[in-house]
ZAZAVO-116911 format. One record per atom (N, C-alpha, C): x, y, z; residue in three letters. Coordinates in steps of 0.02 Angstrom, whole numbers, padded with zeros to 5 digits, always signed. Example, Ala and Ser with C-alpha at 12.3 -4.5 7.8 and 13.67 -1.06 7.14 Angstrom:
+00660-00284+00390ALA
+00615-00225+00390ALA
+00660-00165+00390ALA
+00642-00112+00354SER
+00684-00053+00357SER
+00645+00002+00394SER
% end
This chain:
+05544+01333+10901UNK
+05538+01357+10837UNK
+05605+01394+10841UNK
+05629+01389+10775UNK
+05696+01436+10758UNK
+05671+01499+10781UNK
+05709+01556+10812UNK
+05715+01598+10791UNK
+05760+01614+10734UNK
+05703+01720+10731UNK
+05715+01726+10645UNK
+05778+01787+10674UNK
+05833+01782+10608UNK
+05878+01817+10626UNK
+05870+01892+10632UNK
+05924+01910+10673UNK
+05909+01995+10704UNK
+05959+02031+10661UNK
+05945+02077+10666UNK
+06004+02150+10615UNK
+06050+02163+10672UNK
+06126+02190+10641UNK
+06155+02194+10706UNK
+06142+02271+10746UNK
+06131+02274+10799UNK
+06116+02315+10798UNK
+06196+02394+10794UNK
+06159+02427+10766UNK
+06231+02486+10725UNK
+06236+02542+10800UNK
+06276+02559+10796UNK
+06295+02618+10856UNK
+06273+02686+10839UNK
+06247+02709+10863UNK
+06224+02790+10867UNK
+06262+02833+10857UNK
+06294+02865+10811UNK
+06363+02914+10792UNK
+06336+03005+10813UNK
+06383+03019+10814UNK
+06351+03098+10816UNK
+06329+03127+10760UNK
+06295+03170+10762UNK
+06279+03211+10672UNK
+06313+03266+10682UNK
+06343+03265+10652UNK
+06441+03319+10652UNK
+06410+03349+10557UNK
+06390+03405+10548UNK
+06398+03439+10507UNK
+06436+03432+10441UNK
+06424+03435+10388UNK
+06492+03444+10330UNK
+06497+03510+10322UNK
+06522+03551+10315UNK
+06543+03612+10292UNK
+06512+03602+10232UNK
+06526+03555+10185UNK
+06540+03566+10112UNK
+06467+03555+10087UNK
+06409+03568+10171UNK
+06358+03524+10142UNK
+06280+03584+10178UNK
+06348+03626+10235UNK
+06317+03650+10284UNK
+06260+03726+10223UNK
+06206+03704+10254UNK
+06152+03775+10208UNK
+06164+03765+10130UNK
+06176+03700+10107UNK
+06169+03688+10044UNK
+06102+03674+10040UNK
+06067+03655+09969UNK
+05994+03617+09965UNK
+06006+03570+09925UNK
+05957+03529+09927UNK
+05952+03443+09883UNK
+05896+03440+09888UNK
+05887+03413+09826UNK
+05822+03386+09787UNK
+05840+03300+09788UNK
+05796+03258+09850UNK
+05815+03190+09848UNK
+05735+03150+09793UNK
+05727+03146+09705UNK
+05680+03091+09710UNK
+05668+03029+09741UNK
+05603+03025+09758UNK
+05578+02962+09800UNK
+05589+02967+09842UNK
+05595+03025+09854UNK
+05624+03018+09946UNK
+05576+03005+10025UNK
+05534+03006+10006UNK
+05474+02988+10065UNK
+05481+02924+10121UNK
+05516+02890+10069UNK
+05506+02797+10112UNK
+05574+02751+10089UNK
+05585+02705+10114UNK
+05658+02650+10135UNK
+05698+02702+10122UNK
+05734+02682+10078UNK
+05798+02712+10050UNK
+05804+02788+10064UNK
+05763+02816+10034UNK
+05759+02889+09962UNK
+05736+02933+10072UNK
+05694+02900+10096UNK
+05705+02926+10153UNK
+05761+02934+10194UNK
+05812+02872+10215UNK
+05885+02871+10243UNK
+05907+02944+10204UNK
+05908+02931+10148UNK
+05946+02997+10109UNK
+05942+03055+10113UNK
+05861+03094+10131UNK
+05841+03125+10159UNK
+05895+03164+10221UNK
+05868+03104+10278UNK
+05925+03127+10346UNK
+05964+03131+10326UNK
+06013+03060+10318UNK
+06051+03097+10321UNK
+06099+03154+10267UNK
+06067+03189+10223UNK
+06091+03254+10205UNK
+06059+03317+10242UNK
+06006+03288+10300UNK
+05993+03358+10340UNK
+06033+03346+10408UNK
+06063+03292+10430UNK
+06105+03280+10469UNK
+06186+03317+10464UNK
+06194+03292+10371UNK
+06248+03328+10366UNK
+06251+03418+10341UNK
+06195+03428+10350UNK
+06188+03517+10355UNK
+06124+03531+10294UNK
+06116+03477+10256UNK
+06069+03521+10200UNK
+06008+03528+10197UNK
+05996+03582+10178UNK
+05896+03560+10152UNK
+05891+03536+10109UNK
+05838+03520+10114UNK
+05807+03473+10060UNK
+05737+03462+10036UNK
+05726+03469+09976UNK
+05669+03465+09948UNK
+05672+03366+09942UNK
+05607+03379+09959UNK
+05595+03299+09954UNK
+05532+03274+09908UNK
+05545+03268+09856UNK
+05496+03234+09789UNK
+05462+03160+09825UNK
+05415+03150+09811UNK
+05359+03088+09824UNK
+05291+03085+09754UNK
+05296+03036+09752UNK
+05232+03034+09683UNK
+05167+03010+09737UNK
+05155+02945+09777UNK
+05128+02923+09812UNK
+05113+02926+09881UNK
+05181+02977+09895UNK
+05187+02945+09964UNK
+05196+03039+09991UNK
+05121+03066+10002UNK
+05145+03131+09997UNK
+05153+03146+10080UNK
+05087+03085+10103UNK
+05082+03102+10170UNK
+05152+03065+10221UNK
+05181+03038+10200UNK
+05248+03005+10230UNK
+05317+03062+10203UNK
+05307+03101+10143UNK
+05352+03163+10139UNK
+05321+03222+10193UNK
+05270+03231+10187UNK
+05249+03284+10232UNK
+05267+03261+10331UNK
+05289+03196+10326UNK
+05299+03195+10397UNK
+05391+03197+10418UNK
+05416+03170+10356UNK
+05477+03195+10349UNK
+05490+03254+10344UNK
+05477+03286+10318UNK
+05499+03356+10303UNK
+05499+03388+10374UNK
+05443+03374+10431UNK
+05441+03385+10479UNK
+05500+03366+10520UNK
+05517+03303+10505UNK
+05596+03296+10548UNK
+05659+03318+10530UNK
+05644+03348+10471UNK
+05696+03388+10433UNK
+05697+03455+10476UNK
+05645+03483+10463UNK
+05645+03553+10509UNK
+05675+03520+10597UNK
+05652+03482+10612UNK
+05657+03471+10679UNK
+05754+03462+10706UNK
+05783+03441+10647UNK
+05865+03463+10653UNK
+05860+03494+10629UNK
+05866+03585+10622UNK
+05875+03667+10600UNK
+05859+03653+10543UNK
+05831+03604+10491UNK
+05867+03637+10400UNK
+05780+03636+10384UNK
+05795+03673+10353UNK
+05723+03672+10278UNK
+05695+03628+10247UNK
+05642+03621+10232UNK
+05641+03565+10191UNK
+05573+03575+10128UNK
+05562+03566+10082UNK
+05499+03587+10074UNK
+05462+03498+10045UNK
+05411+03497+10022UNK
+05377+03432+09991UNK
+05352+03444+09899UNK
+05382+03415+09859UNK
+05369+03413+09801UNK
+05325+03347+09759UNK
+05267+03332+09736UNK
+05264+03294+09710UNK
+05237+03313+09651UNK
+05224+03232+09601UNK
+05215+03217+09552UNK
+05239+03151+09513UNK
+05230+03124+09476UNK
+05259+03067+09435UNK
+05303+03071+09389UNK
+05368+03046+09412UNK
+05423+03053+09376UNK
+05400+03017+09285UNK
+05361+02960+09286UNK
+05374+02939+09223UNK
+05326+03019+09168UNK
+05326+03074+09178UNK
+05275+03116+09138UNK
+05352+03166+09131UNK
+05365+03193+09068UNK
+05425+03223+09065UNK
+05421+03285+09076UNK
+05353+03310+09091UNK
+05331+03381+09105UNK
+05363+03376+09175UNK
+05348+03324+09235UNK
+05363+03348+09290UNK
+05455+03322+09290UNK
+05464+03271+09266UNK
+05534+03294+09283UNK
+05583+03344+09262UNK
+05572+03352+09208UNK
+05585+03426+09195UNK
+05576+03479+09238UNK
+05536+03479+09255UNK
+05520+03543+09314UNK
+05539+03542+09382UNK
+05555+03478+09398UNK
+05564+03471+09482UNK
+05634+03501+09504UNK
+05679+03493+09459UNK
+05740+03549+09486UNK
+05724+03621+09477UNK
+05697+03672+09458UNK
+05665+03720+09453UNK
+05622+03738+09477UNK
+05578+03678+09524UNK
+05538+03698+09593UNK
+05558+03695+09640UNK
+05620+03642+09648UNK
+05650+03623+09720UNK
+05697+03710+09726UNK
+05717+03749+09668UNK
+05776+03806+09656UNK
+05729+03859+09673UNK
+05643+03841+09665UNK
+05622+03889+09681UNK
+05582+03898+09750UNK
+05557+03837+09778UNK
+05545+03859+09832UNK
+05599+03854+09917UNK
+05666+03843+09899UNK
+05709+03862+09926UNK
+05766+03883+09900UNK
+05780+03914+09875UNK
+05814+03981+09869UNK
+05872+03955+09759UNK
+05901+03881+09786UNK
+05956+03861+09737UNK
+05953+03807+09762UNK
+05993+03765+09706UNK
+06005+03695+09707UNK
+06092+03676+09703UNK
+06113+03641+09753UNK
+06179+03626+09755UNK
+06180+03544+09748UNK
+06129+03511+09754UNK
+06134+03424+09735UNK
+06067+03422+09728UNK
+06079+03349+09677UNK
+06027+03331+09627UNK
+06048+03256+09649UNK
+05990+03204+09695UNK
+06007+03144+09701UNK
+05918+03119+09674UNK
+05946+03061+09621UNK
+05886+03026+09573UNK
+05902+02976+09630UNK
+05838+02950+09660UNK
+05831+02876+09702UNK
+05795+02861+09664UNK
+05726+02877+09643UNK
+05669+02867+09638UNK
+05671+02799+09599UNK
+05649+02744+09584UNK
+05638+02711+09528UNK
+05570+02657+09525UNK
+05552+02632+09475UNK
+05511+02581+09454UNK
+05552+02515+09475UNK
+05539+02449+09518UNK
+05569+02415+09510UNK
+05496+02339+09499UNK
+05529+02269+09477UNK
+05475+02251+09445UNK
+05488+02188+09420UNK
+05478+02128+09430UNK
+05501+02063+09381UNK
+05480+02058+09328UNK
+05489+02066+09273UNK
+05469+02044+09199UNK
+05489+01990+09183UNK
+05425+01935+09153UNK
+05450+01888+09109UNK
+05502+01899+09052UNK
+05554+01871+09046UNK
+05599+01876+08990UNK
+05561+01856+08923UNK
+05504+01829+08914UNK
+05465+01776+08834UNK
+05404+01827+08851UNK
+05412+01869+08879UNK
+05321+01904+08908UNK
+05309+01972+08819UNK
+05372+01986+08793UNK
+05358+02040+08747UNK
+05334+02103+08780UNK
+05326+02129+08853UNK
+05281+02144+08872UNK
+05308+02232+08853UNK
+05293+02273+08787UNK
+05317+02335+08807UNK
+05302+02374+08853UNK
+05229+02389+08890UNK
+05210+02407+08950UNK
+05280+02408+08994UNK
+05305+02348+09026UNK
+05371+02337+09064UNK
+05429+02404+09072UNK
+05433+02372+08980UNK
+05492+02403+08964UNK
+05498+02454+08982UNK
+05421+02509+08944UNK
+05445+02588+08953UNK
+05407+02609+09024UNK
+05387+02559+09076UNK
+05385+02600+09146UNK
+05447+02606+09195UNK
+05485+02540+09172UNK
+05559+02549+09192UNK
+05613+02609+09166UNK
+05602+02593+09106UNK
+05621+02663+09072UNK
+05611+02731+09091UNK
+05545+02732+09092UNK
+05522+02819+09098UNK
+05551+02832+09143UNK
+05557+02795+09213UNK
+05552+02828+09263UNK
+05655+02814+09297UNK
+05639+02751+09269UNK
+05741+02734+09305UNK
+05782+02755+09237UNK
+05767+02790+09187UNK
+05824+02806+09164UNK
+05808+02878+09124UNK
+05747+02885+09073UNK
+05733+02940+09045UNK
+05703+03037+09100UNK
+05678+02983+09160UNK
+05692+03050+09211UNK
+05781+03071+09234UNK
+05812+02990+09238UNK
+05868+03032+09244UNK
+05913+03079+09198UNK
+05888+03068+09140UNK
+05907+03116+09100UNK
+05878+03185+09080UNK
+05819+03195+09091UNK
+05787+03262+09097UNK
+05803+03295+09154UNK
+05780+03256+09218UNK
+05803+03284+09290UNK
+05905+03299+09292UNK
+05923+03292+09266UNK
+05996+03303+09258UNK
+06000+03361+09209UNK
+05989+03357+09152UNK
+05993+03415+09093UNK
+05961+03465+09128UNK
+05906+03457+09149UNK
+05854+03513+09210UNK
+05890+03546+09244UNK
+05934+03526+09270UNK
+05959+03539+09328UNK
+06027+03586+09324UNK
+06070+03557+09267UNK
+06141+03572+09254UNK
+06148+03650+09253UNK
+06101+03677+09220UNK
+06100+03776+09236UNK
+06119+03776+09307UNK
+06051+03756+09364UNK
+06069+03789+09424UNK
+06118+03768+09442UNK
+06156+03693+09431UNK
+06199+03674+09481UNK
+06279+03684+09472UNK
+06287+03727+09379UNK
+06352+03775+09386UNK
+06349+03810+09412UNK
+06286+03848+09434UNK
+06313+03901+09465UNK
+06332+03894+09525UNK
+06316+03831+09553UNK
+06335+03845+09633UNK
+06411+03786+09640UNK
+06421+03780+09561UNK
+06470+03696+09573UNK
+06450+03628+09626UNK
+06396+03623+09599UNK
+06356+03577+09632UNK
+06381+03500+09582UNK
+06343+03457+09646UNK
+06356+03386+09635UNK
+06279+03350+09614UNK
+06275+03293+09578UNK
+06212+03249+09553UNK
+06262+03160+09578UNK
+06207+03141+09598UNK
+06205+03076+09649UNK
+06161+03027+09616UNK
+06152+02995+09571UNK
+06108+02957+09544UNK
+06112+02864+09567UNK
+06061+02847+09597UNK
+06072+02787+09635UNK
+06036+02723+09564UNK
+06097+02696+09572UNK
+06087+02638+09523UNK
+06082+02577+09546UNK
+06119+02515+09540UNK
+06118+02433+09559UNK
+06143+02403+09518UNK
+06174+02347+09561UNK
+06251+02312+09544UNK
+06198+02273+09470UNK
+06145+02271+09454UNK
+06100+02216+09407UNK
+06098+02253+09346UNK
+06156+02351+09348UNK
+06165+02385+09279UNK
+06245+02341+09248UNK
+06266+02312+09309UNK
+06330+02272+09288UNK
+06318+02213+09260UNK
+06266+02152+09314UNK
+06275+02106+09288UNK
+06203+02077+09294UNK
+06157+02097+09222UNK
+06079+02086+09239UNK
+06044+02012+09272UNK
+05995+02030+09304UNK
+05956+01988+09340UNK
+05887+01970+09291UNK
+05908+01911+09234UNK
+05866+01878+09203UNK
+05794+01885+09206UNK
+05752+01884+09272UNK
+05712+01908+09286UNK
+05667+01970+09299UNK
+05730+02006+09273UNK
+05715+02077+09285UNK
+05743+02124+09228UNK
+05756+02086+09176UNK
+05763+02133+09113UNK
+05779+02214+09095UNK
+05699+02237+09099UNK
+05703+02300+09081UNK
+05698+02336+09135UNK
+05713+02320+09188UNK
+05748+02358+09257UNK
+05816+02366+09247UNK
+05833+02304+09249UNK
+05950+02306+09234UNK
+05942+02353+09158UNK
+05911+02347+09114UNK
+05927+02366+09061UNK
+05923+02460+09076UNK
+05890+02487+09133UNK
+05869+02540+09127UNK
+05913+02558+09187UNK
+05932+02511+09228UNK
+05998+02535+09267UNK
+06060+02535+09231UNK
+06085+02528+09191UNK
+06112+02492+09149UNK
+06124+02576+09094UNK
+06085+02593+09074UNK
+06055+02651+09040UNK
+06090+02728+09089UNK
+06043+02725+09140UNK
+06098+02762+09207UNK
+06146+02758+09205UNK
+06191+02709+09220UNK
+06264+02713+09218UNK
+06294+02747+09161UNK
+06278+02745+09105UNK
+06285+02760+09040UNK
+06296+02837+09066UNK
+06222+02857+09079UNK
+06209+02932+09080UNK
+06247+02961+09136UNK
+06277+02940+09194UNK
+06283+02957+09229UNK
+06385+02989+09196UNK
+06412+02927+09175UNK
+06468+02929+09159UNK
+06489+02974+09098UNK
+06404+02992+09039UNK
+06426+03038+08992UNK
+06409+03121+09021UNK
+06352+03137+09081UNK
+06370+03170+09116UNK
+06416+03194+09157UNK
+06453+03154+09163UNK
+06514+03166+09209UNK
+06582+03219+09154UNK
+06558+03172+09082UNK
+06611+03232+09044UNK
+06562+03266+09036UNK
+06526+03271+08990UNK
+06481+03344+08969UNK
+06468+03416+09034UNK
+06459+03387+09080UNK
+06455+03443+09152UNK
+06544+03464+09168UNK
+06568+03433+09169UNK
+06639+03449+09189UNK
+06684+03539+09163UNK
+06715+03546+09195UNK
+06748+03547+09264UNK
+06664+03547+09333UNK
+06628+03597+09303UNK
+06566+03619+09370UNK
+06543+03589+09412UNK
+06518+03530+09378UNK
+06477+03487+09418UNK
+06505+03410+09418UNK
+06483+03390+09462UNK
+06524+03327+09478UNK
+06445+03272+09468UNK
+06465+03200+09447UNK
+06424+03170+09409UNK
+06443+03102+09459UNK
+06398+03055+09502UNK
+06426+03005+09524UNK
+06369+02961+09524UNK
+06389+02902+09562UNK
+06321+02872+09582UNK
+06338+02803+09613UNK
+06298+02773+09656UNK
+06282+02719+09691UNK
+06261+02671+09672UNK
+06278+02610+09681UNK
+06250+02559+09646UNK
+06246+02508+09723UNK
+06180+02512+09757UNK
+06160+02466+09801UNK
+06152+02392+09788UNK
+06166+02378+09861UNK
+06155+02275+09837UNK
+06104+02269+09888UNK
+06113+02214+09910UNK
+06074+02192+09984UNK
+06074+02223+10038UNK
+06013+02271+10035UNK
+06014+02346+10090UNK
+05968+02319+10149UNK
+05896+02303+10081UNK
+05819+02297+10140UNK
+05781+02216+10119UNK
+05806+02233+10169UNK
+05792+02131+10196UNK
+05706+02122+10180UNK
+05677+02095+10165UNK
+05612+02077+10165UNK
+05583+02032+10231UNK
+05561+02065+10257UNK
+05524+02042+10328UNK
+05498+01945+10343UNK
+05468+01934+10282UNK
+05424+01876+10269UNK
+05453+01802+10223UNK
+05542+01836+10222UNK
+05572+01760+10159UNK
+05625+01745+10193UNK
+05623+01723+10238UNK
+05726+01697+10284UNK
+05757+01667+10207UNK
+05716+01642+10207UNK
+05754+01598+10135UNK
+05769+01636+10089UNK
+05758+01682+10067UNK
+05781+01733+10015UNK
+05835+01790+10050UNK
+05822+01790+10123UNK
+05838+01813+10178UNK
+05930+01795+10160UNK
+05930+01725+10164UNK
+05998+01677+10159UNK
+06037+01700+10121UNK
+06005+01675+10056UNK
+06033+01656+10021UNK
+06043+01706+09977UNK
+06039+01814+10011UNK
+06068+01858+09956UNK
+06138+01886+10033UNK
+06133+01856+10082UNK
+06176+01843+10088UNK
+06238+01819+10059UNK
+06239+01771+10058UNK
+06269+01703+10019UNK
+06286+01753+09980UNK
+06293+01795+09942UNK
+06315+01812+09884UNK
+06363+01876+09886UNK
+06365+01907+09951UNK
+06425+01954+09971UNK
+06487+01913+10017UNK
+06518+01953+09988UNK
+06579+01930+10039UNK
+06575+01954+10118UNK
+06535+02012+10138UNK
+06543+02038+10193UNK
+06481+01976+10248UNK
+06456+01953+10211UNK
+06401+01893+10224UNK
+06329+01916+10287UNK
+06334+01970+10258UNK
+06286+02003+10270UNK
+06218+02039+10279UNK
+06199+02072+10266UNK
+06121+02133+10238UNK
+06148+02198+10286UNK
+06163+02259+10211UNK
+06152+02296+10224UNK
+06116+02359+10274UNK
+06121+02414+10268UNK
+06057+02458+10269UNK
+06036+02506+10243UNK
+05978+02535+10230UNK
+05984+02600+10188UNK
+06017+02657+10217UNK
+06049+02656+10264UNK
+06112+02693+10305UNK
+06152+02705+10268UNK
+06192+02636+10252UNK
+06236+02641+10207UNK
+06230+02647+10140UNK
+06174+02649+10091UNK
+06187+02690+10044UNK
+06172+02772+10053UNK
+06162+02797+10104UNK
+06144+02854+10120UNK
+06206+02897+10119UNK
+06250+02860+10186UNK
+06303+02872+10203UNK
+06357+02883+10130UNK
+06346+02839+10079UNK
+06392+02863+10001UNK
+06364+02918+09963UNK
+06306+02893+09967UNK
+06280+02953+09939UNK
+06283+03022+09987UNK
+06324+03044+10047UNK
+06332+03094+10056UNK
+06431+03099+10054UNK
+06434+03033+10025UNK
+06530+03057+10021UNK
+06520+03091+09961UNK
+06488+03059+09914UNK
+06468+03081+09830UNK
+06461+03122+09831UNK
+06400+03170+09866UNK
+06386+03226+09855UNK
+06432+03289+09897UNK
+06484+03263+09927UNK
+06554+03331+09944UNK
+06633+03297+09950UNK
+06627+03233+09885UNK
+06687+03241+09874UNK
+06723+03288+09819UNK
+06758+03313+09820UNK
+06777+03363+09779UNK
+06832+03345+09723UNK
+06857+03285+09711UNK
+06883+03251+09660UNK
+06872+03185+09628UNK
+06812+03173+09657UNK
+06772+03118+09611UNK
+06720+03144+09577UNK
+06715+03119+09508UNK
+06681+03111+09435UNK
+06670+03044+09420UNK
+06620+03041+09401UNK
+06620+02996+09340UNK
+06609+02917+09380UNK
+06599+02903+09444UNK
+06617+02853+09483UNK
+06567+02836+09485UNK
+06556+02737+09492UNK
+06501+02709+09531UNK
+06514+02653+09579UNK
+06496+02689+09631UNK
+06512+02651+09696UNK
+06464+02595+09725UNK
+06504+02536+09752UNK
+06454+02490+09747UNK
+06448+02485+09820UNK
+06386+02486+09838UNK
+06378+02498+09918UNK
+06325+02400+09931UNK
+06386+02353+09917UNK
+06338+02285+09898UNK
+06386+02235+09958UNK
+06436+02257+09995UNK
+06455+02210+10044UNK
+06523+02156+10011UNK
+06531+02186+09968UNK
+06564+02160+09910UNK
+06551+02093+09857UNK
+06475+02118+09838UNK
+06450+02073+09809UNK
+06481+02064+09731UNK
+06501+02136+09726UNK
+06520+02139+09637UNK
+06567+02098+09608UNK
+06598+02081+09665UNK
+06661+02029+09622UNK
+06633+01980+09638UNK
+06581+01960+09675UNK
+06577+01900+09643UNK
+06548+01868+09579UNK
+06539+01921+09554UNK
+06497+01919+09460UNK
+06430+01873+09478UNK
% end
């Protein structure tokens, strides 16, 4: 019986708080699980207190908040459906109310699902746009006055499909392209007080039950391997602290964007 491929063992790195994030407050949407969880922990390790937003993952968010507090940082859990514009507008204000300020907004929450390009499915279009794009507009716009006071930063989680749409995921790809447009537009509108950037992940969460798909995704990268949620989290921390970077969309895809 063939052995399943294993992920490379990553060395444990010492945690060194970044002075740019020490005792700052970050809000991470969709922060309870998967890539969002890695982002929360990376920000906490870098010194930030974190407001963790969750929709249906309140239990996981509460456990993650305990992990953040165990690192000596403050944590709060905020729940709500970002498809509701009232929730999206209120979330940055809620984070600042609970933790006293807001320095960094990370919009990681997203709706991701395949859509038949011949289905004319309006509900699928709205579901992707409401959370992936409209919530980004409302969150950033609402957070802007708070971030301007702190000369803060926004980091959105985009996707490689924004630049090269996936035929079976057109509403999703379109929503991420809209998100990239918002990143560049907000970078202009909120300068010089607030920096606005995005990461564009590639294959960083491999499915455990589809070796064939895993292998085909690896073949699209220059580095010939999968990444990890921690790779995205490291990029988010970089963009949250890089003082001379704004309006950038940073690929975290093992070079996949160069293959077209």
